[in-house]
N, C-alpha and C positions, 0 to 999 in steps of 0.2 A: 677527449670525451667532453661533451657540453655539460654545463651545470645541471640542466634538466635530466639528461641521461644518468649522470652521476647520482642525482637525487633519487631517481627511480630505483637505482641499484641498492642504495644505502638504506632507504626506508624499510623495505621488507626485511633486511637483515636486522635492522634496529628493532623492528616490531617483534621478530622472532626471538632476539636476545632478551627483550623485555618479558616476553611470554615465558621463556625458559626460567628467567630469574624469578618471575612471579610464581611459577609452578614450584620452583625449588623453595621459595620462601613459604609458600603455602604448605609444602611438605614438612618443612622445618617447624612451622607453626603447629601443624597437626601433631607432630611428634612431641613437641614441647607441652602441648595441652591435652595429651591423651589421658583418658580418665584413669584416676588412681586405682590400683588394685583393691578390690572390695575386702573389707575387714571380715575375716571368718566369723560366722555366727555359731556360737556354742550354747547348746541347751544343757544345763546342769540339772540332773534329776537326783534329788537328795532322798536317801532312805534311812539315814541315821548312822549308827555305828560309833566306834571310838573316835573317828575323825570329827564327829559332831557331839562329843561328850564334854562333860565338865567334871572337875575334881571333886572328890568326896573326902571328908575329914576322917573317915574310918581308918585310913592308913596313909602313909606318905605317897603311895602310888595308887590309892583308891580313886575310882571314877565311876560315873554313871553314863552308860551309852545313850546317845540321843540327847535332845535338849536344845542344841544349837541348830538353827534353821539353815537351809541351803543359801538363802540370801545373806545371812550373817557370815556364813563360811566364805562365800565368794567375795564379799565386801572386805573381809579381813586380810586378804592376800595381796600384798603390794605388787603392782605392775600387772595384775591379771587383765585389767582393762586394756592394756597395750597389746596383749596377745590376740584378743578377740572381743567381739561384742557378746556379752554374757547375759543370759536370762536363766534364772533359777526357779525351779518348781519343787514343791515338797510332795513326794509320793508316800512316804511314811517317815517315822522318826523312832526307829526301834534298834535294839541291839541285834547284831546279825545272828545271834543264837535263836532269835525269834523270827528269822526270815522264813517266808512261807510262799506257797505257790500262788496265793492271791496277789502278793506283791509282784511276783514274777510276771503274772499275766498283765498287771497294770503297767509294768515297765515295757513289756513287749508291745502292748497296744499303743502306748504313748510314743515310743520310738518310731513305730510304723507310721503313726499319724503325723508326727513331726517331719519325717522325711517325705511322705507323700504330699504334704502341704507345702513343702519347701520352706519350713520354718527354721531349719538349722542345717549347717554344713557338717556338724559333728555333735556327738552326745558324750557327756561325762556323767557317770553315775557315782555318787559318793556312797560308800558301803562299808559295813564292818568287815573285818578280815576273817572272822571265823568261818563264814560260809560264802565268802566272796567267790571262791573257785567254782562252787556249785551254780551260783547265779550267772557267772560269766559263761560257764559251759552250757547252761540252759539257753541263754540268749544266743550264743553262737550257733546253736542247733536250730533255732526257730526263726532267726532273722535272715532275710534275703536282701541284703543291701551292701553296696560297696563303700558306703560312707562310714567313717570311724565311729565306733562305740567303745568307750574306754571306762573301765572301772578303777576306782581309786579309793584308798582308805588310809588309815594310820595305825600305828601301834601305841601311840601315846595320846592322851587326851589333849584337847585344844588349849587347856589351861596349864599344861606342863611347861616347865622351864625350857625344855628342849623338844617342844612339840614338833613332830615330823609331818603333821597334816598339811600346813601351808605350803611347804616345799613340794610335797607329793601332788597336791591339787594344782599347783602352778605347772608342774611338768605334765600332768594328765591333760590339762587344757592345751598345752603346747603340742602334745602328740595328737590330740583330737583335731586341732586346727591345721595340722600339716598335710599338704598333698601327698607326702610320702606314706601316709597312713591309709590311703585309699585301698580298698580291696584286700585288706588284711584281716577282715573279720573282727570279732570282739577282742579287745586287748585288756590286759591288767597292767597298770603302772604303779610301781611301789619302789621307793628307795633307789631312784636313778635307773631302774631296770624296766624293760618292756617285756611282758610275758604273754604267751599264748594260752588260752583257757584249757586246752586239752592236757597240757603238761604241767602247768603251775599248781603248786600245792603249798599250804602253810605247814612249816616244819618246826617252828619254835614258838613257845607260848608267849614270849615277851620281846624278843629281839626285833629291832627294826629291819633286820635282814632275814625276815622269816620266810619269805616266798622264794622257793627254788623249783627247779625242773629236774627231778631225779632221773628221768629217762630221755632228756633232751637238753637243748641249750635255750637261753633266753631268745626272744625274737629280736631284741636290740637294746640299746642303751640311750638314755636321755639325760641332759643337764640343761640348765637355763639358757645355754648358748647353742645347743646342737641336738640333733636326733640322728642316731646311727643305727640303721637296721642291718642285721647280719646277712640278710639275703633279700633278693627282689620279692616284690609282692607276687603271690600265686597268680597264674594266668587266668584262673577261673575259680569261683566259689563253689563249694559243694552244694547240692540241693538242700534247701531248708526243710525240716520236718514241720508239719502243721501243728499249731497249738491246739491240743484236743479241746473240743467244744464242751465236753462234759466234765472238764477238770482233769487233773492228773490222778491216775489210779493209785491205790495203795501198793507200795513196794517196800518191803522191810529188809533191813540189813541185819544179818545174824553174825556174831563175832565168834570165831573159832578159838579154842583154848584147850589146854590139857584137861583130861577127864571130862570132855564135852559129851553131853547127852542130847536128846532130841527135843528138849523142852522148848527152846527158842523157836525151833522150826514148827513144832506142833502148834505153838501159840500163834505164829504168823498165819498158819492155815486156818486156825479157829477164828481169827479176826478178819478173814476174807481178803488176805493179801493176794493180789493178782500176780505178784512177782516176789522172788526172794533173792537177795544178793548175799553170797557168802563172803565175808571178810576172812578168808582162809589163812591157815598157816602156810608158810613156804609158797609153793606154786599153786595156791588156791585149794589147799587140801583141808581135810577135817577128819574127825574120828569116824569109825565104821558106823556107829549109831547115827551120827549126824548125816553122813552120806546116804544111808538107807532111808532116812526120813526125807531128805531132799529128793531122792529118786521117786519116792511115793508121791511127793508133792508134784513133781513133774508129770507123773502119770495122770494126775487130776487136772492137768492143763495149766498149772502155775508155772510161769517162766522162772527158771532157776539159772542164775549167773554166778560163775565162780570168779571171784576176785581175790586179792591178797591183802593181809594186814601188814605186810613187810615194809612197804613204803617205796620200793623201787623194783624194777624188773618187770618181765612180762609173764602173764599166766597163759600157758600154752595148752592146746587140746591134746587129750589122750596121752598124758605122761604117766602119772600114777593113777589117774582117774579115767575110766573108760567113758568119755563124754558121748561118743557115738551110741553107746549102749544105753546110757542113763537118760539121754535127752537134755544134757546140760549145755549151757553156753559159756564160753570163756570171755573174760573182759580184756584180754591182752594187757595193755599198759594202763588202762583206766583203773583208778583206785575205787574202793567200794562206793564212796559217795557220788562219784561221777557215773559209775556203772549204774547206780540206782536211777539217776536223772535220765540217762539214755533209755533205760528199761521202761521207765514211766512214759516217756514220749512215744516209744515204739508201741507199747500196749495201747496207749491212748489213741494211736493212729491205726489200730487194728492189726498190728503185726505181733503175732503171738506164737506162731510155729517156730520151734527151736532153730531149724535151719535158716529161716528167714531173719530171725533175730540175730543169729550169728553172722549172717551176711551183712546186716546193718552195722554190727560192731566192726566188721572188716572194713567197710567203706568209709567209716568216719576217721580212719587213721590216715 
């Protein structure tokens, strides 16, 4: 083979090899310089509660709820900025015993706005523990989003020697920032445990392990190094109820007890309650006088829901009480305070017929 012919054969091979090398190099360069994963953006909505409280000298464990702002709370937790980009906003600064539907509406509107404007990848709500389960249940029923919304609080004030707020807040942000939390609805994070709003309830006045799920298990567990959900995220979210434009209607809870008369029920009717939830004995039962008054209320168009004061178990239809005859609704596993929230939302959305209310209680489970 002449040199010229050899050169003609080699040059294309050399060019091809160089092109391949350049392509490989370009690929390697692209891989090495791929944009870093975006830091999750978490919006913290502060409402007050024990987590934002300061100690009071009236006793060794005395404190006043509220007082510490959301910005102060987030700034006080070491390492929080490494989990996510944090922005804090103050919605209210009250004890959760003063939680009200006005704040619920503000929370729902701000969460909806933040997600629609792509301001945040997740929301954390700092909240007192007394009514946290009600706020979580309300939001879970009105929000239609797959992004995480996490409520968190504490049982000890921020000034306590063994304050649990900083650790709880760290783990709440961790959960809200995790892709594992997508499509799980509203969550409650307390004491290394992740709870669902339907089942969680406060069970102890002062213990840090106050939140339990009497009729179910926790959703998962969290520590500063890991998140472990006990089951996959649901395939689809249930349809959200609309936030009633005219506010939430009055729904009263009446508490059953020995020697009960009809006074509580008559008073609720007198004050224009649109619904009455019975915190009944046993399987949602009450005295004959109380049941007669509730049946009379139902005949007037007031939604009557039987729940139980017991703390665990289901309230079933037509056991000792003839619900089909009286026009009552049963709450199943919902405790009185959550049954009240759902009843308010249903009435506010125009659902008042007993059979339709019962169906709505069925589908939320």
